[in-house]
C-alpha positions as CSV (number, residue, x, y, z in Angstrom):
1,M,309.6,15.5,224.7
2,T,312.6,17.5,223.4
3,T,312.6,19.2,220.1
4,Q,314.9,16.5,218.7
5,E,312.6,13.7,219.9
6,Q,309.6,15.5,218.4
7,F,311.5,16.1,215.1
8,E,312.5,12.4,215.0
9,Q,309.0,11.2,215.7
10,I,307.6,13.4,212.9
11,M,310.4,12.2,210.5
12,A,309.6,8.6,211.4
13,E,306.0,9.2,210.3
14,C,307.1,10.9,207.1
15,R,309.5,8.0,206.4
16,S,306.9,5.4,207.0
17,L,304.6,7.0,204.3
18,F,307.6,7.3,202.0
19,A,308.4,3.6,202.5
20,K,304.8,2.6,201.8
21,K,304.7,4.6,198.6
22,L,308.1,3.1,197.6
23,H,306.4,-0.3,197.9
24,D,303.4,0.8,195.8
25,Y,305.2,2.8,193.1
26,G,308.9,2.0,193.4
27,A,311.2,5.0,192.9
28,A,309.1,6.4,190.1
29,W,310.0,9.9,191.4
30,R,313.6,9.4,190.1
31,I,312.5,10.7,186.7
32,M,311.6,14.1,188.2
33,R,314.0,16.9,187.5
34,P,314.7,19.2,190.6
35,S,312.6,22.0,189.0
36,S,309.6,19.6,188.9
37,V,310.2,18.6,192.5
38,T,310.2,22.3,193.4
39,D,306.9,22.7,191.6
40,Q,305.4,19.8,193.4
41,I,306.4,21.3,196.7
42,Y,304.8,24.6,195.5
43,I,301.5,22.8,194.8
44,K,301.5,21.3,198.4
45,A,302.4,24.6,200.1
46,N,299.9,26.6,198.0
47,R,297.2,24.2,199.0
48,I,298.1,24.6,202.7
49,R,297.8,28.4,202.3
50,S,294.5,28.0,200.5
51,L,293.1,25.9,203.3
52,E,294.5,28.3,205.9
53,T,292.9,31.2,204.1
54,K,289.6,29.6,203.2
55,G,289.2,27.5,206.3
56,V,287.4,24.8,204.2
57,S,288.6,21.8,202.3
58,L,286.5,20.3,199.5
59,V,288.9,17.3,199.3
60,D,289.0,15.0,202.2
61,E,292.6,15.8,203.1
62,G,293.8,18.5,205.5
63,I,296.9,20.5,206.1
64,R,298.8,17.8,207.9
65,P,299.2,15.4,204.9
66,E,300.4,18.3,202.8
67,F,303.2,19.1,205.3
68,V,304.2,15.4,205.2
69,A,304.3,15.6,201.4
70,I,306.6,18.7,201.6
71,V,309.0,16.8,203.9
72,N,309.1,13.9,201.5
73,Y,309.4,15.9,198.3
74,A,312.1,18.0,199.9
75,I,314.1,14.8,200.5
76,V,313.3,13.6,197.0
77,G,314.7,16.9,195.8
78,L,317.9,16.5,197.8
79,I,318.3,13.0,196.4
80,Q,317.8,14.2,192.9
81,L,320.3,17.0,193.4
82,E,322.8,14.5,194.7
83,L,322.3,11.7,192.1
84,G,320.9,13.5,189.2
85,F,317.5,12.6,187.7
86,A,316.9,9.4,185.7
87,D,315.9,9.6,182.0
88,T,313.8,6.4,182.2
89,A,312.3,4.2,184.9
90,D,315.0,3.9,187.5
91,A,315.9,0.7,189.2
92,M,316.8,2.3,192.5
93,S,315.9,-0.3,195.1
94,A,313.7,0.6,198.0
95,E,316.6,-0.2,200.3
96,D,318.8,2.4,198.5
97,A,316.1,4.9,198.4
98,L,315.5,4.6,202.2
99,K,319.3,4.9,202.8
100,A,319.3,8.1,200.8
101,Y,316.2,9.3,202.6
102,D,317.8,8.6,206.0
103,K,321.0,10.4,205.1
104,H,319.2,13.6,204.1
105,A,316.8,13.4,207.1
106,Q,319.9,13.2,209.4
107,E,321.5,16.1,207.7
108,S,318.4,18.2,208.1
109,L,318.1,17.2,211.7
110,A,321.7,18.3,212.3
111,L,321.0,21.6,210.5
112,M,317.8,22.2,212.6
113,L,319.6,21.5,215.8
114,R,322.4,24.0,215.0
115,K,319.9,26.7,214.0
116,N,317.6,25.9,216.9
117,H,320.5,26.4,219.2
118,D,321.3,29.8,217.7
119,Y,317.7,31.0,217.4
120,D,316.7,29.6,220.9
121,E,313.6,27.8,219.6
122,A,312.0,31.0,218.3
123,W,310.0,28.8,215.9
124,R,307.8,27.7,218.8
125,S,306.4,31.2,219.1
126,M,305.4,31.3,215.4
127,R,302.1,30.4,213.9
128,V,301.7,27.4,211.6
129,S,300.6,29.8,208.8
130,S,304.0,31.6,209.1
131,Y,305.8,28.3,208.3
132,T,303.6,28.0,205.2
133,D,304.6,31.5,204.1
134,L,308.3,30.8,204.7
135,I,308.0,27.6,202.7
136,L,306.4,29.5,199.8
137,M,309.1,32.2,200.0
138,K,311.8,29.4,199.9
139,I,310.1,27.9,196.9
140,F,310.2,31.3,195.0
141,R,313.8,31.7,195.9
142,T,314.5,28.2,194.7
143,K,312.7,28.9,191.4
144,Q,314.9,32.0,190.9
145,I,318.1,30.0,191.6
146,E,316.9,27.4,189.2
147,S,316.3,30.1,186.6
148,L,319.9,31.2,187.2
149,D,321.1,27.6,186.7
150,G,322.3,27.6,190.3
151,G,324.6,30.6,189.7
152,T,324.0,32.7,192.8
153,L,326.3,35.6,194.0
154,V,325.8,35.4,197.8
155,S,322.9,33.0,198.4
156,E,322.7,29.5,199.6
157,G,322.0,26.8,197.0
158,I,318.9,24.8,196.2
159,D,319.9,22.1,198.6
160,A,319.9,24.5,201.6
161,N,316.4,25.8,200.5
162,Y,315.0,22.2,200.3
163,M,316.4,21.6,203.8
164,D,314.8,24.8,205.1
165,M,311.5,23.9,203.5
166,M,311.6,20.5,205.1
167,N,312.4,21.8,208.5
168,Y,309.6,24.4,208.4
169,A,307.2,21.6,207.4
170,V,308.4,19.6,210.3
171,F,307.9,22.5,212.6
172,G,304.4,22.8,211.3
173,L,303.8,19.1,211.9
174,I,305.3,19.4,215.5
175,K,302.9,22.3,216.3
176,L,299.9,20.4,214.8
177,T,300.8,17.2,216.5
178,F,302.1,18.2,219.9
179,E,300.7,21.7,220.5
180,D,297.4,21.5,218.6
181,E,298.1,25.0,217.3
182,T,296.3,25.5,214.0
183,E,296.6,29.2,213.2
């Protein structure tokens, strides 16, 4: 499979879970401010790092579901940045939420393909644990940008960081799914 095919297969899995949660909970996440989304991604990435470091999980969920959650929360973050957060329960339909999901997934795929071309698939030589560290670094950068109310001098914005977090999580999922590399 090509990188694009692997990326699309992983994104289809993430989207499927997102759609199922939309069914169960609706778009309850619309109430989350972007900073809360960033913190939720932090929780997931920190748990991955903890599992990688300790090598043991006391909760019956491993690294893979946490990477899926990072992908989905990153897309939630992009949607929230685009639409703004809701002050009360939002009536966003599942159809509209999935359209927004697909839009941001496609934008992230396009970004990944451009970067992958320039970097010549260097990510394939990296360890899964490096993706975790890069996601954590992007989270801390995002928190700093949030503290600056988005006012950066030379850096990309929060949206670019969410896309990078998502793409690193997808790379981790590709390695865990297709290459069975668990470092």
